MARZA-609123 format. One line per 4 residues: number of its first residue (from 1); their letters; for each residue x, y negated, z of N, C-alpha, C. Coordinates in steps of 0.1 Angstrom, whole numbers. Each point is the difference from the previous one (the first is absolute). Example, Ala and Ser with C-alpha at 12.3 -4.5 7.8 and 13.67 -1.06 7.14 Angstrom:
2
1 = as = 132:57:78:-9:-12:0:9:-12:0 ~ -4:-11:-7:9:-11:0:-8:-11:8 $
This chain:
423
1 = xxxx = 523:-2903:-476:-10:-6:8:-1:11:14 ~ 2:9:-2:-5:13:12:18:-3:8 ~ 9:-2:-7:15:-1:10:-2:-12:7 ~ -3:-16:-7:-6:-8:10:-12:-2:7 $
5 = xxxx = -9:9:-4:-11:1:14:7:8:13 ~ 7:10:-4:5:5:9:11:-6:11 ~ 9:-5:-10:8:-10:9:-3:-11:7 ~ -16:-3:1:0:-13:6:-8:9:12 $
9 = xxxx = -5:9:-2:-12:11:8:8:3:12 ~ 13:0:-1:10:3:7:-1:-8:13 ~ 2:-9:-5:-5:-11:14:-8:5:8 ~ -12:3:-7:-9:6:13:4:7:8 $
13 = xxxx = 7:8:-4:3:9:8:14:-4:10 ~ 8:-8:-7:12:-3:12:-9:-14:7 ~ -5:-6:-3:-4:-10:9:-14:-4:2 ~ -3:-5:13:-15:-5:3:0:-13:-9 $
17 = xxxx = -13:-1:-8:-1:-14:-8:-8:-3:10 ~ 3:-2:13:-7:-6:11:4:-11:5 ~ -2:-13:7:8:-8:10:10:5:8 ~ -4:12:7:9:2:11:1:12:-4 $
21 = xxxx = 12:5:10:4:18:-8:-11:4:4 ~ 2:8:-6:-16:15:-1:6:10:12 ~ -7:7:6:-3:10:7:-10:11:-4 ~ 8:14:-6:-11:9:-6:-14:3:6 $
25 = xxxx = -10:-2:0:-13:0:8:1:16:0 ~ -11:6:13:0:14:1:-4:1:-13 ~ -10:2:-9:-7:3:-9:11:9:-9 ~ 11:-14:-3:6:2:-7:14:8:-1 $
29 = xxxx = -2:0:15:13:10:3:-4:14:-3 ~ -16:3:7:-4:13:-6:3:5:-16 ~ -1:-11:-9:-4:2:-12:1:-14:-4 ~ 14:-2:-4:5:-12:-10:-8:-5:-12 $
33 = xxxx = -2:-11:-3:-10:-2:-9:-13:-6:-2 ~ -8:8:13:-12:0:1:-7:5:-14 ~ -9:-11:1:-11:7:-13:7:-2:-15 ~ 11:-6:1:8:-7:-13:3:12:-4 $
37 = xxxx = 7:10:4:6:9:-5:-13:9:-4 ~ -4:-1:5:-13:11:-3:-8:-4:-13 ~ -1:-13:-5:-6:-7:-10:6:1:-9 ~ 14:-9:0:12:1:-11:5:11:-7 $
41 = xxxx = 2:11:7:2:14:-3:-5:3:-9 ~ -11:-3:3:-19:4:-11:1:-4:-11 ~ 7:-9:-2:-3:-10:-10:11:6:-16 ~ -8:-2:-14:5:8:-8:14:-15:-6 $
45 = xxxx = 1:-11:3:10:-9:0:13:5:4 ~ 10:2:-5:14:2:8:7:-4:5 ~ -5:-16:-7:8:-8:14:-7:-7:14 ~ -11:8:-1:-11:-3:13:4:14:11 $
49 = xxxx = 0:13:-11:0:9:5:15:12:8 ~ 14:-9:-12:7:6:6:5:-5:10 ~ -1:-15:8:5:5:13:-5:0:11 ~ -13:5:-4:-6:6:13:4:14:-3 $
53 = xxxx = 0:7:-7:8:16:0:15:-4:5 ~ 5:-8:-3:17:0:5:-3:-2:18 ~ -6:-11:3:2:-4:9:3:6:11 ~ -9:15:7:5:7:9:12:4:0 $
57 = xxxx = 6:-3:-6:14:6:3:10:-8:0 ~ -7:-12:3:7:-13:-3:8:-1:20 ~ 11:-6:-1:5:1:13:-9:-11:12 ~ -5:-12:-8:-14:-5:8:-11:5:5 $
61 = xxxx = -5:10:-11:-10:9:8:5:6:8 ~ 10:6:-2:7:10:14:-1:-7:12 ~ 2:-12:-4:0:-13:13:-12:-2:7 ~ -12:1:-6:-11:0:-4:-3:-13:3 $
65 = xxxx = 3:-9:-11:0:-8:-7:-11:5:-16 ~ -11:-10:-1:-16:3:-10:4:-11:-6 ~ -9:-1:-13:0:-9:-9:0:-15:-2 ~ -11:-3:16:-2:-12:4:8:-3:7 $
69 = xxxx = 11:6:7:13:-3:3:8:-13:-7 ~ 0:3:-10:8:-9:-14:-10:-7:-11 ~ -12:4:-2:-11:-6:-9:-9:-7:9 ~ -1:6:11:-11:-10:6:-12:4:-1 $
73 = xxxx = -9:-7:4:-18:7:-5:-2:8:15 ~ -9:10:-3:-7:7:11:-1:15:-7 ~ 9:7:0:0:11:-2:-19:13:6 ~ 0:-4:9:-17:1:7:-9:2:-7 $
77 = xxxx = -3:-16:-6:-9:-4:-10:-6:14:-13 ~ -13:-5:2:0:10:-15:-4:-8:-10 ~ 7:5:-12:-1:1:-13:12:-15:-5 ~ -4:-8:-3:7:-13:-3:2:-9:10 $
81 = xxxx = -9:0:10:0:-9:10:14:-2:9 ~ 8:14:0:10:1:7:13:-11:-6 ~ -4:-4:-15:14:-8:-9:-6:-12:-3 ~ -4:-6:12:-9:-19:-2:10:-5:5 $
85 = xxxx = 3:-9:-9:12:-12:2:0:-7:18 ~ -12:0:-2:0:-12:21:6:11:6 ~ 1:16:-2:6:8:11:15:2:3 ~ 5:-10:-14:14:2:1:4:7:-12 $
89 = xxxx = -9:9:-9:3:5:-7:9:-3:-15 ~ 10:4:-3:10:-2:-9:3:14:-7 ~ -2:-1:-14:-2:12:-10:15:3:-4 ~ 8:-12:-2:10:-1:-10:9:-12:0 $
93 = xxxx = 9:-2:14:10:-15:1:8:-1:-14 ~ 3:-13:-3:4:1:-14:21:7:4 ~ 2:4:-10:17:4:-1:7:-12:9 ~ 2:-11:1:6:-9:7:-2:1:15 $
97 = xxxx = -13:3:4:-4:2:16:3:14:8 ~ 7:8:-14:5:15:8:7:-3:10 ~ 11:-6:3:11:0:10:-8:-8:15 ~ -6:-8:-6:-8:-7:15:-10:8:4 $
101 = xxxx = -6:5:-12:-14:11:6:7:13:9 ~ 12:7:-7:4:11:13:8:-9:7 ~ 6:-14:4:9:-1:8:-11:-1:15 ~ -12:-4:-5:-9:-5:11:1:12:15 $
105 = xxxx = 0:11:-3:2:13:5:17:3:2 ~ 6:-2:-8:10:9:-3:15:-14:7 ~ -6:-9:1:12:-12:5:-3:-3:10 ~ -9:5:11:-3:-2:12:5:15:11 $
109 = xxxx = 10:-6:5:8:7:11:-11:6:9 ~ -6:-6:3:-17:1:11:-4:13:-1 ~ -4:-2:-16:-12:8:-7:8:11:1 ~ 10:2:-10:9:10:-3:5:10:5 $
113 = xxxx = 4:-2:18:2:9:10:-10:8:4 ~ -9:-6:-3:-9:12:4:-3:12:-9 ~ 8:-1:-9:-3:8:-12:16:14:-2 ~ 10:-13:-2:16:3:-2:5:-11:6 $
117 = xxxx = 7:2:13:8:-12:5:15:2:-6 ~ 1:6:-10:16:3:-3:-5:-9:-17 ~ -9:0:-2:-1:-6:-15:6:-13:-6 ~ 7:-4:-4:2:-15:-1:-13:-6:-4 $
121 = xxxx = -1:-16:1:-8:-11:2:4:-14:-10 ~ 12:5:-6:0:-8:-8:3:-1:-13 ~ -11:10:-5:2:1:-18:-6:-10:-2 ~ -8:-6:0:-4:-14:-7:9:-8:-7 $
125 = xxxx = 7:-5:16:6:-11:0:17:4:-10 ~ 1:18:4:12:1:-8:-5:4:-18 ~ -12:1:0:-3:1:-17:0:-17:-3 ~ -3:-11:8:1:-11:-8:12:-1:-5 $
129 = xxxx = 13:3:8:9:4:-5:5:0:-15 ~ -3:13:-7:1:7:-6:-6:-3:-14 ~ 9:3:-10:-4:-6:-15:-14:4:0 ~ -9:5:1:-10:6:2:-9:-12:1 $
133 = xxxx = 3:-1:16:-7:-12:11:1:-14:-8 ~ 11:-3:-2:5:-14:-7:-6:-2:-14 ~ -2:9:-7:-9:-2:-9:-12:-3:-1 ~ -7:7:8:-11:2:4:-6:-15:3 $
137 = xxxx = 10:-4:16:-7:-14:3:5:-13:-7 ~ 8:3:-7:9:-11:-10:-5:-3:-14 ~ -3:11:-3:-7:-1:-17:-7:7:1 ~ -13:6:9:-10:6:-3:0:10:-6 $
141 = xxxx = 12:6:-6:-1:16:-4:-7:7:7 ~ -14:5:-8:-9:12:11:7:12:-9 ~ 8:5:-6:9:10:-7:12:6:8 ~ -1:-9:15:15:0:5:-8:14:12 $
145 = xxxx = 9:12:4:-5:8:7:-8:-10:14 ~ -9:9:2:1:-1:17:-2:8:6 ~ -9:0:14:0:14:9:-9:11:-5 ~ -7:-6:-7:-11:15:-9:5:5:-12 $
149 = xxxx = 10:-10:-3:10:5:-13:10:14:7 ~ 4:1:4:10:9:10:-5:13:11 ~ -14:-6:3:-7:5:11:-15:6:-4 ~ -3:8:-8:-13:-1:-9:-14:-3:8 $
153 = xxxx = -9:-8:0:-8:-2:8:-7:14:4 ~ -7:5:10:-11:9:3:14:14:2 ~ 8:0:-8:10:15:5:16:-4:8 ~ -6:-10:5:16:-3:10:2:12:9 $
157 = xxxx = 16:5:-4:0:12:7:17:-8:8 ~ 6:6:11:8:-3:6:14:4:-5 ~ 13:-6:-1:11:3:-15:0:14:8 ~ 3:7:9:4:11:3:-10:16:-6 $
161 = xxxx = -11:-8:-7:-11:11:-7:7:1:-16 ~ 1:13:0:6:-2:-17:-9:-1:-5 ~ -15:-5:1:-2:-7:-14:-4:-15:6 ~ 4:-1:7:1:-18:-1:10:-8:-12 $
165 = xxxx = -6:-9:-3:4:-12:-12:17:-3:4 ~ -1:1:10:12:-6:8:12:13:7 ~ -4:14:-2:8:6:4:14:1:-5 ~ 13:0:6:14:-2:-9:-2:7:-10 $
169 = xxxx = -7:14:-6:1:4:-11:-8:-9:-10 ~ -8:-3:3:-14:-6:-11:7:-19:1 ~ 7:-3:8:2:-17:-2:-3:-7:-13 ~ 15:13:-8:5:-8:-12:-11:2:-8 $
173 = xxxx = -12:10:-2:-10:1:-5:-10:-9:1 ~ -1:-7:8:-8:-11:7:3:-12:-10 ~ 15:-4:4:5:-12:-7:1:1:-11 ~ 2:16:-8:1:-6:-15:-19:1:-8 $
177 = xxxx = -8:1:13:-16:-5:-8:1:-12:-9 ~ 9:-13:8:2:-11:-3:12:4:-9 ~ 12:-4:9:13:-4:-10:0:14:-13 ~ -5:6:-3:3:14:-8:-11:-2:-12 $
181 = xxxx = -7:-13:-1:-12:-2:-7:4:-10:-13 ~ 5:2:-5:8:-8:-12:-7:-15:-1 ~ -15:5:-4:-9:-7:-7:-1:-8:13 ~ -3:2:11:-7:-9:14:14:-8:8 $
185 = xxxx = 13:7:-6:12:-12:6:2:-6:-16 ~ -6:0:-7:10:-9:-11:-1:-15:3 ~ -8:-4:4:5:-17:3:7:-5:8 ~ 9:12:8:9:-3:10:12:1:-1 $
189 = xxxx = 2:9:-16:13:3:-6:9:7:11 ~ -1:6:2:6:7:9:-1:19:-5 ~ 10:8:3:1:10:-3:-13:11:7 ~ -5:9:-8:-7:5:4:4:18:4 $
193 = xxxx = 12:2:-5:5:18:2:4:1:13 ~ -1:-9:9:5:4:11:-2:14:6 ~ -12:2:0:-1:16:3:3:13:-5 ~ 1:-3:-13:6:11:-11:16:2:7 $
197 = xxxx = 5:-15:5:13:-3:-2:5:8:18 ~ -10:1:6:6:3:12:-4:15:-1 ~ -7:8:-4:-3:15:-4:11:2:-4 ~ 7:-4:-5:14:6:-3:11:-1:11 $
201 = xxxx = 0:-9:8:10:-3:9:1:10:16 ~ 12:0:1:4:9:13:-12:-4:12 ~ -4:-12:1:-10:-1:13:-15:8:-3 ~ -1:0:-14:-13:3:1:3:22:-3 $
205 = xxxx = 12:1:0:0:12:-3:3:6:18 ~ 5:-8:10:-1:0:14:-13:5:3 ~ -9:-11:-6:-13:-3:7:-11:12:-5 ~ -1:1:-12:-7:15:-5:4:11:-1 $
209 = xxxx = 13:2:-3:4:17:-4:7:1:17 ~ 10:-6:12:1:1:7:-7:0:13 ~ -13:-9:1:-10:-3:9:3:-6:9 ~ 12:-8:-3:0:-10:12:0:-16:-5 $
213 = xxxx = -15:-1:9:-7:-13:-1:7:-8:5 ~ 14:-6:6:8:-5:6:7:-8:-15 ~ -1:8:-11:4:-1:-12:-4:-19:-3 ~ 2:-8:-4:-5:-14:-8:-6:3:-12 $
217 = xxxx = -15:-8:3:-4:0:-11:-1:-19:-2 ~ -14:-1:-5:-2:-17:-1:3:-9:7 ~ -9:3:12:-2:-5:9:13:-5:13 ~ 8:10:-1:12:2:9:9:-11:-5 $
221 = xxxx = 2:-3:-17:7:-9:-5:-4:-16:2 ~ -15:-1:-5:-7:-8:-4:-7:-10:8 ~ -4:9:15:-7:1:9:-15:1:-7 ~ -10:1:10:-13:-1:-2:-8:-8:-2 $
225 = xxxx = -5:-7:12:-11:-10:-1:8:-12:-2 ~ 14:-2:5:8:-7:-6:7:2:-11 ~ -5:8:-12:11:2:-10:0:-13:-8 ~ 15:4:-3:9:-7:-7:12:4:-9 $
229 = xxxx = 3:-3:-10:14:5:-3:11:-2:2 ~ 11:11:8:11:-7:5:6:-11:-7 ~ 4:-9:7:8:-11:-7:18:4:-3 ~ 1:-3:-9:20:-1:0:2:3:11 $
233 = xxxx = 0:-11:7:6:-4:13:-3:7:16 ~ -9:14:-5:-5:5:14:-4:17:-7 ~ 6:1:-12:-1:12:-4:6:14:9 ~ 16:-9:2:7:10:10:-8:6:14 $
237 = xxxx = -4:-9:8:-4:0:10:-15:11:-1 ~ -7:1:-11:-8:9:-3:2:15:-2 ~ 15:-3:-6:5:11:-3:6:10:14 ~ 7:-11:9:7:3:12:-12:9:12 $
241 = xxxx = -12:-2:-3:-8:7:7:2:15:4 ~ 5:5:-12:5:14:-1:12:1:-3 ~ 9:-8:-8:15:2:-4:7:-12:7 ~ -5:1:15:9:-7:8:19:-2:-4 $
245 = xxxx = 6:11:2:14:4:-4:3:-6:-11 ~ -6:1:-13:5:-3:-12:1:-18:-2 ~ -16:-3:7:-2:-15:4:11:-8:4 ~ 4:3:12:10:-6:4:11:1:-4 $
249 = xxxx = 6:9:-5:13:-2:-9:-3:-9:-14 ~ -9:0:-3:-4:-5:-17:-1:-19:7 ~ -7:-3:13:-3:-9:5:20:-11:2 ~ 6:8:1:14:-3:5:13:-1:-13 $
253 = xxxx = -9:3:-11:4:5:-14:6:-16:-10 ~ 5:3:-6:6:-13:-11:-15:0:-7 ~ -3:12:1:-14:-1:-14:-14:-4:8 ~ 1:0:10:-14:-8:6:2:-13:0 $
257 = xxxx = 11:-9:-4:-1:-11:1:-1:-6:-16 ~ 3:11:-8:4:-5:-18:-14:2:-2 ~ -9:11:7:-10:4:-10:-12:-10:10 ~ 0:-6:9:-5:-12:3:3:-10:-6 $
261 = xxxx = 9:-6:-4:3:-11:-11:-3:4:-13 ~ 0:8:-5:-7:6:-9:-16:0:-3 ~ -5:2:14:-16:-3:-1:-2:18:-3 ~ 4:13:7:-2:8:-8:-2:9:18 $
265 = xxxx = -9:11:-1:-4:5:10:12:11:1 ~ 3:1:12:16:10:6:-4:14:-5 ~ -7:4:9:-4:16:-2:-6:6:-15 ~ -10:-7:-3:-6:5:-16:8:-3:-7 $
269 = xxxx = 6:-12:-2:12:-2:-12:5:15:-1 ~ 6:7:11:4:10:-7:-6:14:0 ~ -10:0:8:-9:12:6:-14:-2:-5 ~ -1:-9:-11:-12:-7:-6:-15:0:14 $
273 = xxxx = -10:-4:-1:-10:0:8:-10:13:4 ~ -16:-1:-13:-6:12:3:6:13:-3 ~ 9:4:-12:4:5:-2:10:9:4 ~ 9:-2:12:6:6:9:5:11:2 $
277 = xxxx = 12:6:-11:6:12:4:5:6:15 ~ 2:13:-3:11:6:12:15:-7:-7 ~ 6:-6:7:12:-8:4:13:16:-5 ~ 7:-3:-6:8:10:0:14:-4:-8 $
281 = xxxx = 12:8:2:13:-10:-4:6:-6:-14 ~ -14:6:-3:4:-4:-20:-3:-14:-2 ~ -11:-4:9:1:-11:2:9:-11:-2 ~ 10:5:8:15:-6:-1:10:1:-6 $
285 = xxxx = 9:-13:0:10:-1:-7:-4:-5:-16 ~ 6:6:-8:1:-8:-16:-2:17:-13 ~ -5:5:8:1:13:-10:-19:-2:-6 ~ -4:5:-10:-11:2:-2:-12:4:6 $
289 = xxxx = -9:-10:3:-12:1:8:8:-7:14 ~ 11:-8:2:0:-6:14:-7:-12:1 ~ -2:-7:9:-8:-12:-3:12:-12:0 ~ 11:8:5:11:-14:4:-3:-8:-17 $
293 = xxxx = 4:7:-11:-1:-1:-12:-7:-11:-7 ~ -12:-4:10:-5:-12:-10:2:-12:5 ~ 12:0:13:7:-11:-5:16:-1:4 ~ 5:10:-1:14:3:3:3:9:-13 $
297 = xxxx = 17:-5:-3:5:9:-8:12:5:9 ~ 10:6:-6:16:10:2:3:-13:-1 ~ 5:-11:0:6:-11:-5:-1:-11:12 ~ -11:3:9:-1:-14:9:2:10:15 $
301 = xxxx = -4:-7:9:10:4:16:-13:11:5 ~ -16:-7:-6:-8:7:6:-2:11:-5 ~ 1:3:-11:0:13:-10:10:12:7 ~ 14:-8:2:10:10:7:-4:5:11 $
305 = xxxx = -9:-6:9:0:-1:14:-12:13:-1 ~ -8:-2:-9:-9:10:-3:5:13:1 ~ 10:-2:-15:1:13:0:11:9:8 ~ 7:-8:10:8:6:9:-12:9:6 $
309 = xxxx = -5:-7:6:-15:2:15:-4:13:-4 ~ -3:1:-17:-4:11:-2:9:10:-6 ~ 15:-4:-1:8:16:3:-1:5:13 ~ 0:-12:9:4:8:13:-14:5:8 $
313 = xxxx = -9:-4:-6:-14:9:3:-1:12:-8 ~ 2:3:-13:0:8:-8:18:14:7 ~ 8:-7:7:9:10:6:-7:4:11 ~ -3:-5:7:-6:3:15:-9:10:-4 $
317 = xxxx = -12:-4:-7:-8:12:0:6:12:-12 ~ 9:-2:-8:8:14:-6:9:9:11 ~ 1:-5:10:11:0:13:-14:11:9 ~ -11:-9:1:-5:9:9:-7:14:-5 $
321 = xxxx = -1:-3:-15:-10:12:-5:12:13:-4 ~ 15:-6:2:4:10:-5:3:12:13 ~ -1:-12:10:5:9:13:-10:5:10 ~ -15:-7:-3:-7:10:3:-6:11:-7 $
325 = xxxx = 6:1:-11:-2:11:-11:10:13:8 ~ 15:-1:7:8:5:2:-5:9:17 ~ -9:-12:6:-5:7:15:-14:12:-5 ~ -4:-3:-9:-14:3:-1:4:19:-6 $
329 = xxxx = 12:-4:-9:9:13:-6:3:10:16 ~ 6:-9:9:7:4:10:-10:5:8 ~ -13:-4:3:-9:1:7:-10:14:-3 ~ 0:-4:-14:-8:15:-6:7:11:0 $
333 = xxxx = 16:2:-1:7:12:-1:2:4:18 ~ -11:-9:10:3:3:12:9:-9:11 ~ 7:-6:-1:9:-8:5:-7:-9:10 ~ 4:-5:11:-7:-8:10:8:-18:-8 $
337 = xxxx = -9:-5:-3:4:-15:-9:-15:-10:7 ~ -3:5:8:-12:-6:7:7:-21:5 ~ 10:4:1:5:-12:7:7:-9:-7 ~ 7:8:-13:0:-9:-6:-9:-7:-11 $
341 = xxxx = -11:6:0:-9:-4:-11:-8:-12:9 ~ -4:5:14:1:-17:5:6:-11:0 ~ 14:2:1:7:-11:-6:1:-3:-7 ~ -2:0:-13:-4:0:-16:-7:-8:2 $
345 = xxxx = -13:4:6:-9:-9:1:-2:-12:3 ~ 12:-6:9:7:-11:-1:6:-13:-14 ~ 1:13:-9:6:-9:-14:-14:0:-8 ~ -10:7:6:-15:-3:-8:-6:-12:4 $
349 = xxxx = 4:-9:14:-6:-11:8:12:-7:-7 ~ 11:6:-3:8:-17:-2:-2:-2:-13 ~ -1:6:-12:-8:1:-9:-11:-7:-1 ~ -8:-2:3:-15:-4:9:6:-13:-2 $
353 = xxxx = 8:-1:7:1:-17:12:11:-10:-16 ~ 8:13:-7:5:-8:-14:-5:-8:-7 ~ -12:6:-2:-8:-3:-9:-14:-8:4 ~ -1:-1:10:-6:-16:5:9:-12:0 $
357 = xxxx = 15:3:6:8:-10:-2:3:-4:-15 ~ -1:4:-11:-2:-3:-11:-4:-12:1 ~ -14:-3:2:-8:-15:2:8:-10:7 ~ 10:3:2:7:-11:10:9:-5:-18 $
361 = xxxx = 4:8:-4:11:-2:-14:15:-6:2 ~ 3:13:10:11:-4:8:9:10:-1 ~ 12:0:-7:6:14:-2:5:4:10 ~ 4:-9:10:8:4:15:-12:9:11 $
365 = xxxx = -12:-5:-3:-7:8:8:-10:10:-3 ~ 2:6:-14:-1:12:-5:9:8:0 ~ 13:-5:0:14:9:6:0:4:11 ~ -3:-10:8:-1:7:16:-8:10:4 $
369 = xxxx = -15:-1:-11:-7:13:2:4:11:-8 ~ 7:-2:-6:1:12:-10:16:7:5 ~ 8:-11:6:11:13:7:-3:5:9 ~ -10:-4:14:-4:8:8:-6:15:-4 $
373 = xxxx = -6:0:-12:-8:12:-7:13:7:-3 ~ 9:-6:-7:8:8:-7:14:7:9 ~ -1:-2:13:5:2:14:-4:13:5 ~ -19:-3:0:-2:10:1:0:14:-9 $
377 = xxxx = -4:-5:-11:0:12:-10:14:8:1 ~ 10:-10:3:14:8:-6:0:9:15 ~ -2:-4:10:-2:9:17:-14:12:-4 ~ -9:-1:-8:-3:9:-2:4:12:-7 $
381 = xxxx = 4:-6:-12:4:5:-9:12:12:6 ~ 11:-4:4:10:9:12:-10:5:3 ~ -6:5:8:-10:5:11:-4:15:-14 ~ -10:-7:-12:-4:9:-7:12:8:-4 $
385 = xxxx = 13:-5:-7:9:6:-4:6:13:12 ~ -1:-6:11:8:13:11:-14:8:-1 ~ -9:-5:-4:-8:16:2:-1:11:-11 ~ 0:-8:-9:5:5:-13:9:9:2 $
389 = xxxx = 14:-5:8:11:9:-3:-5:9:13 ~ 0:-1:10:-3:10:9:-14:14:-9 ~ -6:-6:-5:-8:8:-10:5:11:-5 ~ 12:-6:-8:5:7:-7:10:11:6 $
393 = xxxx = 5:-8:10:12:10:9:-11:9:8 ~ -12:1:4:-7:9:4:-4:13:-12 ~ -3:-8:-12:-2:8:-12:12:9:-1 ~ 12:-4:-1:15:3:-6:3:15:14 $
397 = xxxx = -7:-6:11:2:11:10:-7:11:2 ~ -12:0:-6:-12:6:-4:6:10:-9 ~ 5:-5:-12:2:8:-13:11:9:5 ~ 12:-7:10:15:10:6:-8:9:10 $
401 = xxxx = -10:-3:8:-7:11:7:-7:9:-8 ~ -7:0:-10:-9:10:-7:11:6:-5 ~ 9:-4:-5:11:10:-11:8:7:10 ~ 2:-1:12:10:7:8:-11:12:6 $
405 = xxxx = -13:-9:0:-11:15:4:0:10:-11 ~ -2:-5:-13:3:11:-11:9:7:-5 ~ 11:-4:8:17:8:-7:-7:12:15 ~ 0:-6:13:0:9:9:-13:13:-4 $
409 = xxxx = -13:-6:-6:-9:7:-3:0:12:-7 ~ 11:-6:-15:8:8:-7:11:8:1 ~ 3:-3:9:17:9:6:-11:10:12 ~ -8:-4:6:-8:15:6:-2:9:-10 $
413 = xxxx = -13:-4:-13:-7:6:-8:14:5:-5 ~ 11:-1:-3:9:7:-8:8:13:12 ~ 0:-7:12:5:12:9:-7:10:2 ~ -17:-1:0:-9:6:1:1:13:-15 $
417 = xxxx = 1:-9:-7:0:14:-12:12:6:0 ~ 12:-7:7:12:8:0:-1:14:10 ~ -5:-2:12:-6:8:7:-4:14:-2 ~ -14:-8:-12:-9:12:-7:8:9:-7 $
421 = xxx = 8:-6:-6:7:7:-14:13:12:5 ~ 5:-7:15:2:13:8:-6:8:6 ~ -15:-1:3:-6:9:4:0:7:-7 $
């Protein structure tokens, strides 16, 4: 009950439950909530007092809005007189009324530009295209998420706030509050392990460990107000937002056509969806752990192509590592090899582009990328060997010089001893 009450009253903060767009009164600008906060905060019923205690930190309170701007009524009236329905007071809108209730302000460009001109005003229209919105309007399903499900009533904070329910670090947990509840989601027949799977992914690692808030979370792939599962035909377009080069290669490949015919999603077929792992070379080819073995064998053309691509990638990586070791040894010995090391970085770039070209499943394209890398490693290898040969020559010269000096010292010593004996 507490959660539902909070969800409803959220609307109180978001929008004016009045017929026209509300403008915060002077009294409310000074003390958002008026008498409402003073009374409700002292009540023993948590359903009534918790919203009052949370509201001062709400973004609407920060903009000068008070309780009456969403709930109606008169916050300056004494006692219960301010909650007279005749004054437009609405304690709790129905679940299905919430999107339009919020939209009375948030769908008006004229009104919203007074507070945040850059804020979109099509959220309600977008929501109506979502799975949530369609089920709400077409099937009267009051279990689906509405505005207040993701933006908790009375404690709404901007996405940039670490405490916000829609801060990038908190979005997955917000979605999981419904989608991770086995009992709540039972009637829909969809899995409830998305949150746990996502937390094993490279995306969550980049978000939580590397603190890269641009890493994708639920709404980056599914949308937010227009949330829907990516369809087979457009999952690649979703991934393309970040992985454009790979997506371009895949779109031109035979697999793109084949996967569409089979009705399977391109990227997710090999990389999964919520539990996407860090891509690595072991995924390519026919060895244990490779994804290609799910469909191909060494007896078909696809399997043979995968093995050849893996061989080229492995060879270039081995060459790069070997030459890099040589240059590091020379550098640590005091030789000047910075130019060779800079040139070798081109091989690393070639390795990266070759790995991206794998998504084309075109052995000629992968071969062309690796050949460029092999040429670079060969040249850098020569520079490294020359540096080591020069180092060896210098060491030999030093050894000869030291030997000559020692011989001279020994001769001088013997000569002095001979002089002393004669004396």
